[in-house]
KEVOSE-642203 format. One record per residue (C-alpha): residue number from 1; x, y, z. Coordinates in nm, 3 decimals, padded with zeros to 5 digits. Example, Ala and Ser with C-alpha at 12.3 -4.5 7.8 and 13.67 -1.06 7.14 Angstrom:
BEGIN
@resi:1&c1:01.230&c2:-00.450&c3:00.780;
@resi:2&c1:01.367&c2:-00.106&c3:00.714;
END
This chain:
BEGIN
@resi:1&c1:05.800&c2:05.393&c3:-01.201;
@resi:2&c1:05.534&c2:05.268&c3:-01.031;
@resi:3&c1:05.460&c2:05.371&c3:-00.653;
@resi:4&c1:05.709&c2:05.621&c3:-00.647;
@resi:5&c1:05.878&c2:05.951&c3:-00.650;
@resi:6&c1:06.070&c2:06.090&c3:-00.985;
@resi:7&c1:06.256&c2:06.351&c3:-00.946;
@resi:8&c1:05.950&c2:06.526&c3:-00.813;
@resi:9&c1:05.713&c2:06.322&c3:-01.049;
@resi:10&c1:05.475&c2:06.060&c3:-00.839;
@resi:11&c1:05.339&c2:05.760&c3:-01.096;
@resi:12&c1:05.076&c2:05.561&c3:-01.035;
@resi:13&c1:05.006&c2:05.511&c3:-00.622;
@resi:14&c1:04.750&c2:05.531&c3:-00.365;
@resi:15&c1:04.810&c2:05.783&c3:-00.120;
@resi:16&c1:04.649&c2:05.818&c3:00.221;
@resi:17&c1:04.591&c2:06.139&c3:00.426;
@resi:18&c1:04.507&c2:06.095&c3:00.839;
@resi:19&c1:04.420&c2:06.391&c3:00.990;
@resi:20&c1:04.435&c2:06.457&c3:01.336;
@resi:21&c1:04.364&c2:06.744&c3:01.525;
@resi:22&c1:04.096&c2:07.030&c3:01.612;
@resi:23&c1:04.211&c2:07.395&c3:01.586;
@resi:24&c1:04.525&c2:07.291&c3:01.399;
@resi:25&c1:04.501&c2:07.050&c3:01.151;
@resi:26&c1:04.787&c2:06.767&c3:01.059;
@resi:27&c1:04.743&c2:06.642&c3:00.744;
@resi:28&c1:04.980&c2:06.330&c3:00.709;
@resi:29&c1:05.058&c2:06.196&c3:00.370;
@resi:30&c1:05.146&c2:05.862&c3:00.376;
@resi:31&c1:05.217&c2:05.589&c3:00.057;
@resi:32&c1:05.316&c2:05.237&c3:00.096;
@resi:33&c1:05.659&c2:05.364&c3:00.080;
@resi:34&c1:05.712&c2:05.600&c3:00.309;
@resi:35&c1:05.574&c2:05.934&c3:00.421;
@resi:36&c1:05.534&c2:06.220&c3:00.239;
@resi:37&c1:05.546&c2:06.532&c3:00.434;
@resi:38&c1:05.250&c2:06.707&c3:00.669;
@resi:39&c1:05.027&c2:06.986&c3:00.547;
@resi:40&c1:04.904&c2:07.198&c3:00.836;
@resi:41&c1:04.664&c2:07.420&c3:00.867;
@resi:42&c1:04.519&c2:07.644&c3:01.152;
@resi:43&c1:04.095&c2:07.688&c3:01.175;
@resi:44&c1:04.151&c2:08.092&c3:01.179;
@resi:45&c1:04.425&c2:08.159&c3:00.896;
@resi:46&c1:04.397&c2:08.233&c3:00.545;
@resi:47&c1:04.739&c2:07.965&c3:00.523;
@resi:48&c1:04.911&c2:07.658&c3:00.574;
@resi:49&c1:05.240&c2:07.470&c3:00.555;
@resi:50&c1:05.330&c2:07.112&c3:00.412;
@resi:51&c1:05.661&c2:07.015&c3:00.490;
@resi:52&c1:05.844&c2:06.797&c3:00.307;
@resi:53&c1:05.988&c2:06.504&c3:00.445;
@resi:54&c1:06.297&c2:06.642&c3:00.223;
@resi:55&c1:06.270&c2:06.949&c3:00.413;
@resi:56&c1:06.077&c2:07.151&c3:00.219;
@resi:57&c1:05.812&c2:07.387&c3:00.282;
@resi:58&c1:05.575&c2:07.454&c3:00.045;
@resi:59&c1:05.318&c2:07.806&c3:00.142;
@resi:60&c1:04.914&c2:07.703&c3:00.085;
@resi:61&c1:04.730&c2:07.984&c3:00.124;
@resi:62&c1:04.324&c2:08.147&c3:00.110;
@resi:63&c1:04.451&c2:08.463&c3:-00.096;
@resi:64&c1:04.082&c2:08.623&c3:-00.147;
@resi:65&c1:03.777&c2:08.511&c3:00.098;
@resi:66&c1:03.467&c2:08.588&c3:-00.074;
@resi:67&c1:03.611&c2:08.503&c3:-00.494;
@resi:68&c1:03.750&c2:08.178&c3:-00.336;
@resi:69&c1:04.111&c2:08.182&c3:-00.491;
@resi:70&c1:04.411&c2:07.992&c3:-00.393;
@resi:71&c1:04.804&c2:07.987&c3:-00.453;
@resi:72&c1:05.046&c2:07.764&c3:-00.399;
@resi:73&c1:05.419&c2:07.941&c3:-00.264;
@resi:74&c1:05.785&c2:07.800&c3:-00.231;
@resi:75&c1:06.065&c2:08.051&c3:-00.094;
@resi:76&c1:05.800&c2:08.328&c3:-00.180;
@resi:77&c1:05.719&c2:08.239&c3:-00.586;
@resi:78&c1:05.389&c2:08.121&c3:-00.673;
@resi:79&c1:05.410&c2:07.761&c3:-00.833;
@resi:80&c1:05.032&c2:07.741&c3:-00.838;
@resi:81&c1:04.703&c2:07.950&c3:-00.883;
@resi:82&c1:04.316&c2:07.818&c3:-00.861;
@resi:83&c1:04.038&c2:08.016&c3:-00.905;
@resi:84&c1:03.657&c2:07.838&c3:-00.928;
@resi:85&c1:03.571&c2:07.783&c3:-01.298;
@resi:86&c1:03.231&c2:08.053&c3:-01.312;
@resi:87&c1:03.000&c2:08.175&c3:-00.952;
@resi:88&c1:02.777&c2:07.891&c3:-00.875;
@resi:89&c1:02.997&c2:07.637&c3:-01.104;
@resi:90&c1:03.221&c2:07.377&c3:-00.787;
@resi:91&c1:03.512&c2:07.293&c3:-01.044;
@resi:92&c1:03.811&c2:07.524&c3:-01.050;
@resi:93&c1:04.065&c2:07.611&c3:-01.271;
@resi:94&c1:04.436&c2:07.539&c3:-01.164;
@resi:95&c1:04.661&c2:07.707&c3:-01.307;
@resi:96&c1:05.104&c2:07.529&c3:-01.207;
@resi:97&c1:05.421&c2:07.586&c3:-01.347;
@resi:98&c1:05.223&c2:07.707&c3:-01.698;
@resi:99&c1:04.982&c2:07.437&c3:-01.717;
@resi:100&c1:04.653&c2:07.470&c3:-01.652;
@resi:101&c1:04.442&c2:07.198&c3:-01.527;
@resi:102&c1:04.054&c2:07.167&c3:-01.397;
@resi:103&c1:03.933&c2:07.037&c3:-01.038;
@resi:104&c1:03.612&c2:06.840&c3:-01.111;
@resi:105&c1:03.365&c2:06.639&c3:-00.866;
@resi:106&c1:03.355&c2:06.340&c3:-00.953;
@resi:107&c1:02.996&c2:06.318&c3:-00.966;
@resi:108&c1:02.658&c2:06.528&c3:-00.851;
@resi:109&c1:02.607&c2:06.385&c3:-00.497;
@resi:110&c1:02.983&c2:06.250&c3:-00.437;
@resi:111&c1:03.207&c2:06.377&c3:-00.232;
@resi:112&c1:03.524&c2:06.270&c3:-00.438;
@resi:113&c1:03.727&c2:06.511&c3:-00.700;
@resi:114&c1:03.861&c2:06.463&c3:-00.982;
@resi:115&c1:04.240&c2:06.673&c3:-01.181;
@resi:116&c1:04.202&c2:06.628&c3:-01.540;
@resi:117&c1:04.474&c2:06.761&c3:-01.781;
@resi:118&c1:04.416&c2:07.020&c3:-02.104;
@resi:119&c1:04.310&c2:06.657&c3:-02.240;
@resi:120&c1:04.058&c2:06.542&c3:-02.065;
@resi:121&c1:04.289&c2:06.333&c3:-01.868;
@resi:122&c1:04.200&c2:06.251&c3:-01.500;
@resi:123&c1:04.532&c2:06.288&c3:-01.338;
@resi:124&c1:04.474&c2:06.170&c3:-00.986;
@resi:125&c1:04.175&c2:06.128&c3:-00.765;
@resi:126&c1:04.084&c2:06.290&c3:-00.434;
@resi:127&c1:03.825&c2:05.981&c3:-00.236;
@resi:128&c1:03.708&c2:06.098&c3:00.120;
@resi:129&c1:03.808&c2:05.838&c3:00.408;
@resi:130&c1:03.452&c2:05.770&c3:00.497;
@resi:131&c1:03.175&c2:05.956&c3:00.742;
@resi:132&c1:03.290&c2:05.882&c3:01.065;
@resi:133&c1:03.765&c2:05.862&c3:00.920;
@resi:134&c1:03.869&c2:06.132&c3:00.892;
@resi:135&c1:04.138&c2:06.210&c3:00.621;
@resi:136&c1:04.153&c2:06.055&c3:00.186;
@resi:137&c1:04.239&c2:05.870&c3:-00.045;
@resi:138&c1:04.448&c2:06.010&c3:-00.295;
@resi:139&c1:04.501&c2:05.779&c3:-00.590;
@resi:140&c1:04.760&c2:05.886&c3:-00.863;
@resi:141&c1:04.615&c2:05.754&c3:-01.240;
@resi:142&c1:04.893&c2:05.928&c3:-01.448;
@resi:143&c1:05.170&c2:06.119&c3:-01.408;
@resi:144&c1:05.177&c2:06.390&c3:-01.149;
@resi:145&c1:05.406&c2:06.671&c3:-00.983;
@resi:146&c1:05.441&c2:06.604&c3:-00.678;
@resi:147&c1:05.372&c2:06.950&c3:-00.556;
@resi:148&c1:05.099&c2:07.009&c3:-00.751;
@resi:149&c1:04.978&c2:06.685&c3:-00.575;
@resi:150&c1:04.932&c2:06.842&c3:-00.243;
@resi:151&c1:04.806&c2:07.183&c3:-00.391;
@resi:152&c1:04.535&c2:06.932&c3:-00.534;
@resi:153&c1:04.484&c2:06.801&c3:-00.239;
@resi:154&c1:04.487&c2:07.114&c3:-00.036;
@resi:155&c1:04.201&c2:07.218&c3:-00.311;
@resi:156&c1:03.969&c2:06.916&c3:-00.176;
@resi:157&c1:04.037&c2:06.991&c3:00.118;
@resi:158&c1:03.934&c2:07.341&c3:00.123;
@resi:159&c1:03.565&c2:07.294&c3:-00.095;
@resi:160&c1:03.527&c2:07.025&c3:00.197;
@resi:161&c1:03.562&c2:07.254&c3:00.480;
@resi:162&c1:03.315&c2:07.505&c3:00.257;
@resi:163&c1:03.045&c2:07.202&c3:00.231;
@resi:164&c1:03.075&c2:07.119&c3:00.576;
@resi:165&c1:03.021&c2:07.494&c3:00.657;
@resi:166&c1:02.718&c2:07.608&c3:00.367;
@resi:167&c1:02.573&c2:07.278&c3:00.533;
@resi:168&c1:02.588&c2:07.369&c3:00.951;
@resi:169&c1:02.439&c2:07.707&c3:00.841;
@resi:170&c1:02.154&c2:07.561&c3:00.627;
@resi:171&c1:02.100&c2:07.334&c3:00.868;
@resi:172&c1:02.032&c2:07.656&c3:01.094;
@resi:173&c1:01.850&c2:07.822&c3:00.935;
@resi:174&c1:01.602&c2:07.519&c3:00.887;
@resi:175&c1:01.614&c2:07.469&c3:01.225;
END
């Protein structure tokens, strides 16, 4: 089934994420078929919530600030975890419902990310919408669980925030 969801699994499609808000950002995930849901991330909080159009809520949280660990939960049950692969690497190890994945940059200079399964297959790609446009494009290449899709987008957004903070700090130190 192309461009849609069957029992929570998304197949080939492109999702556009629009971002609004300043102190709490609202990430609206939109497909040609309609709205998937909204991820709300308060600026000064470690936690956020994704509200699905079907009424379900998924909680995302940075569980360790210094180590860069993250979790995805539904009703208090951990569905997914993510941890950086090594101290200096940007890539992350993502565990989701007993399966392991990697979140890897598309290249050294680009801000895009791939979610790759254990066999090395690229399941999805996340790219920024542009320099002056907030949000992202999520391109689904292989069937992927909808909850994993949300968690992956959240992790990429967190990485982008870390990169922005690091760049701001470097610019301030250089002045």
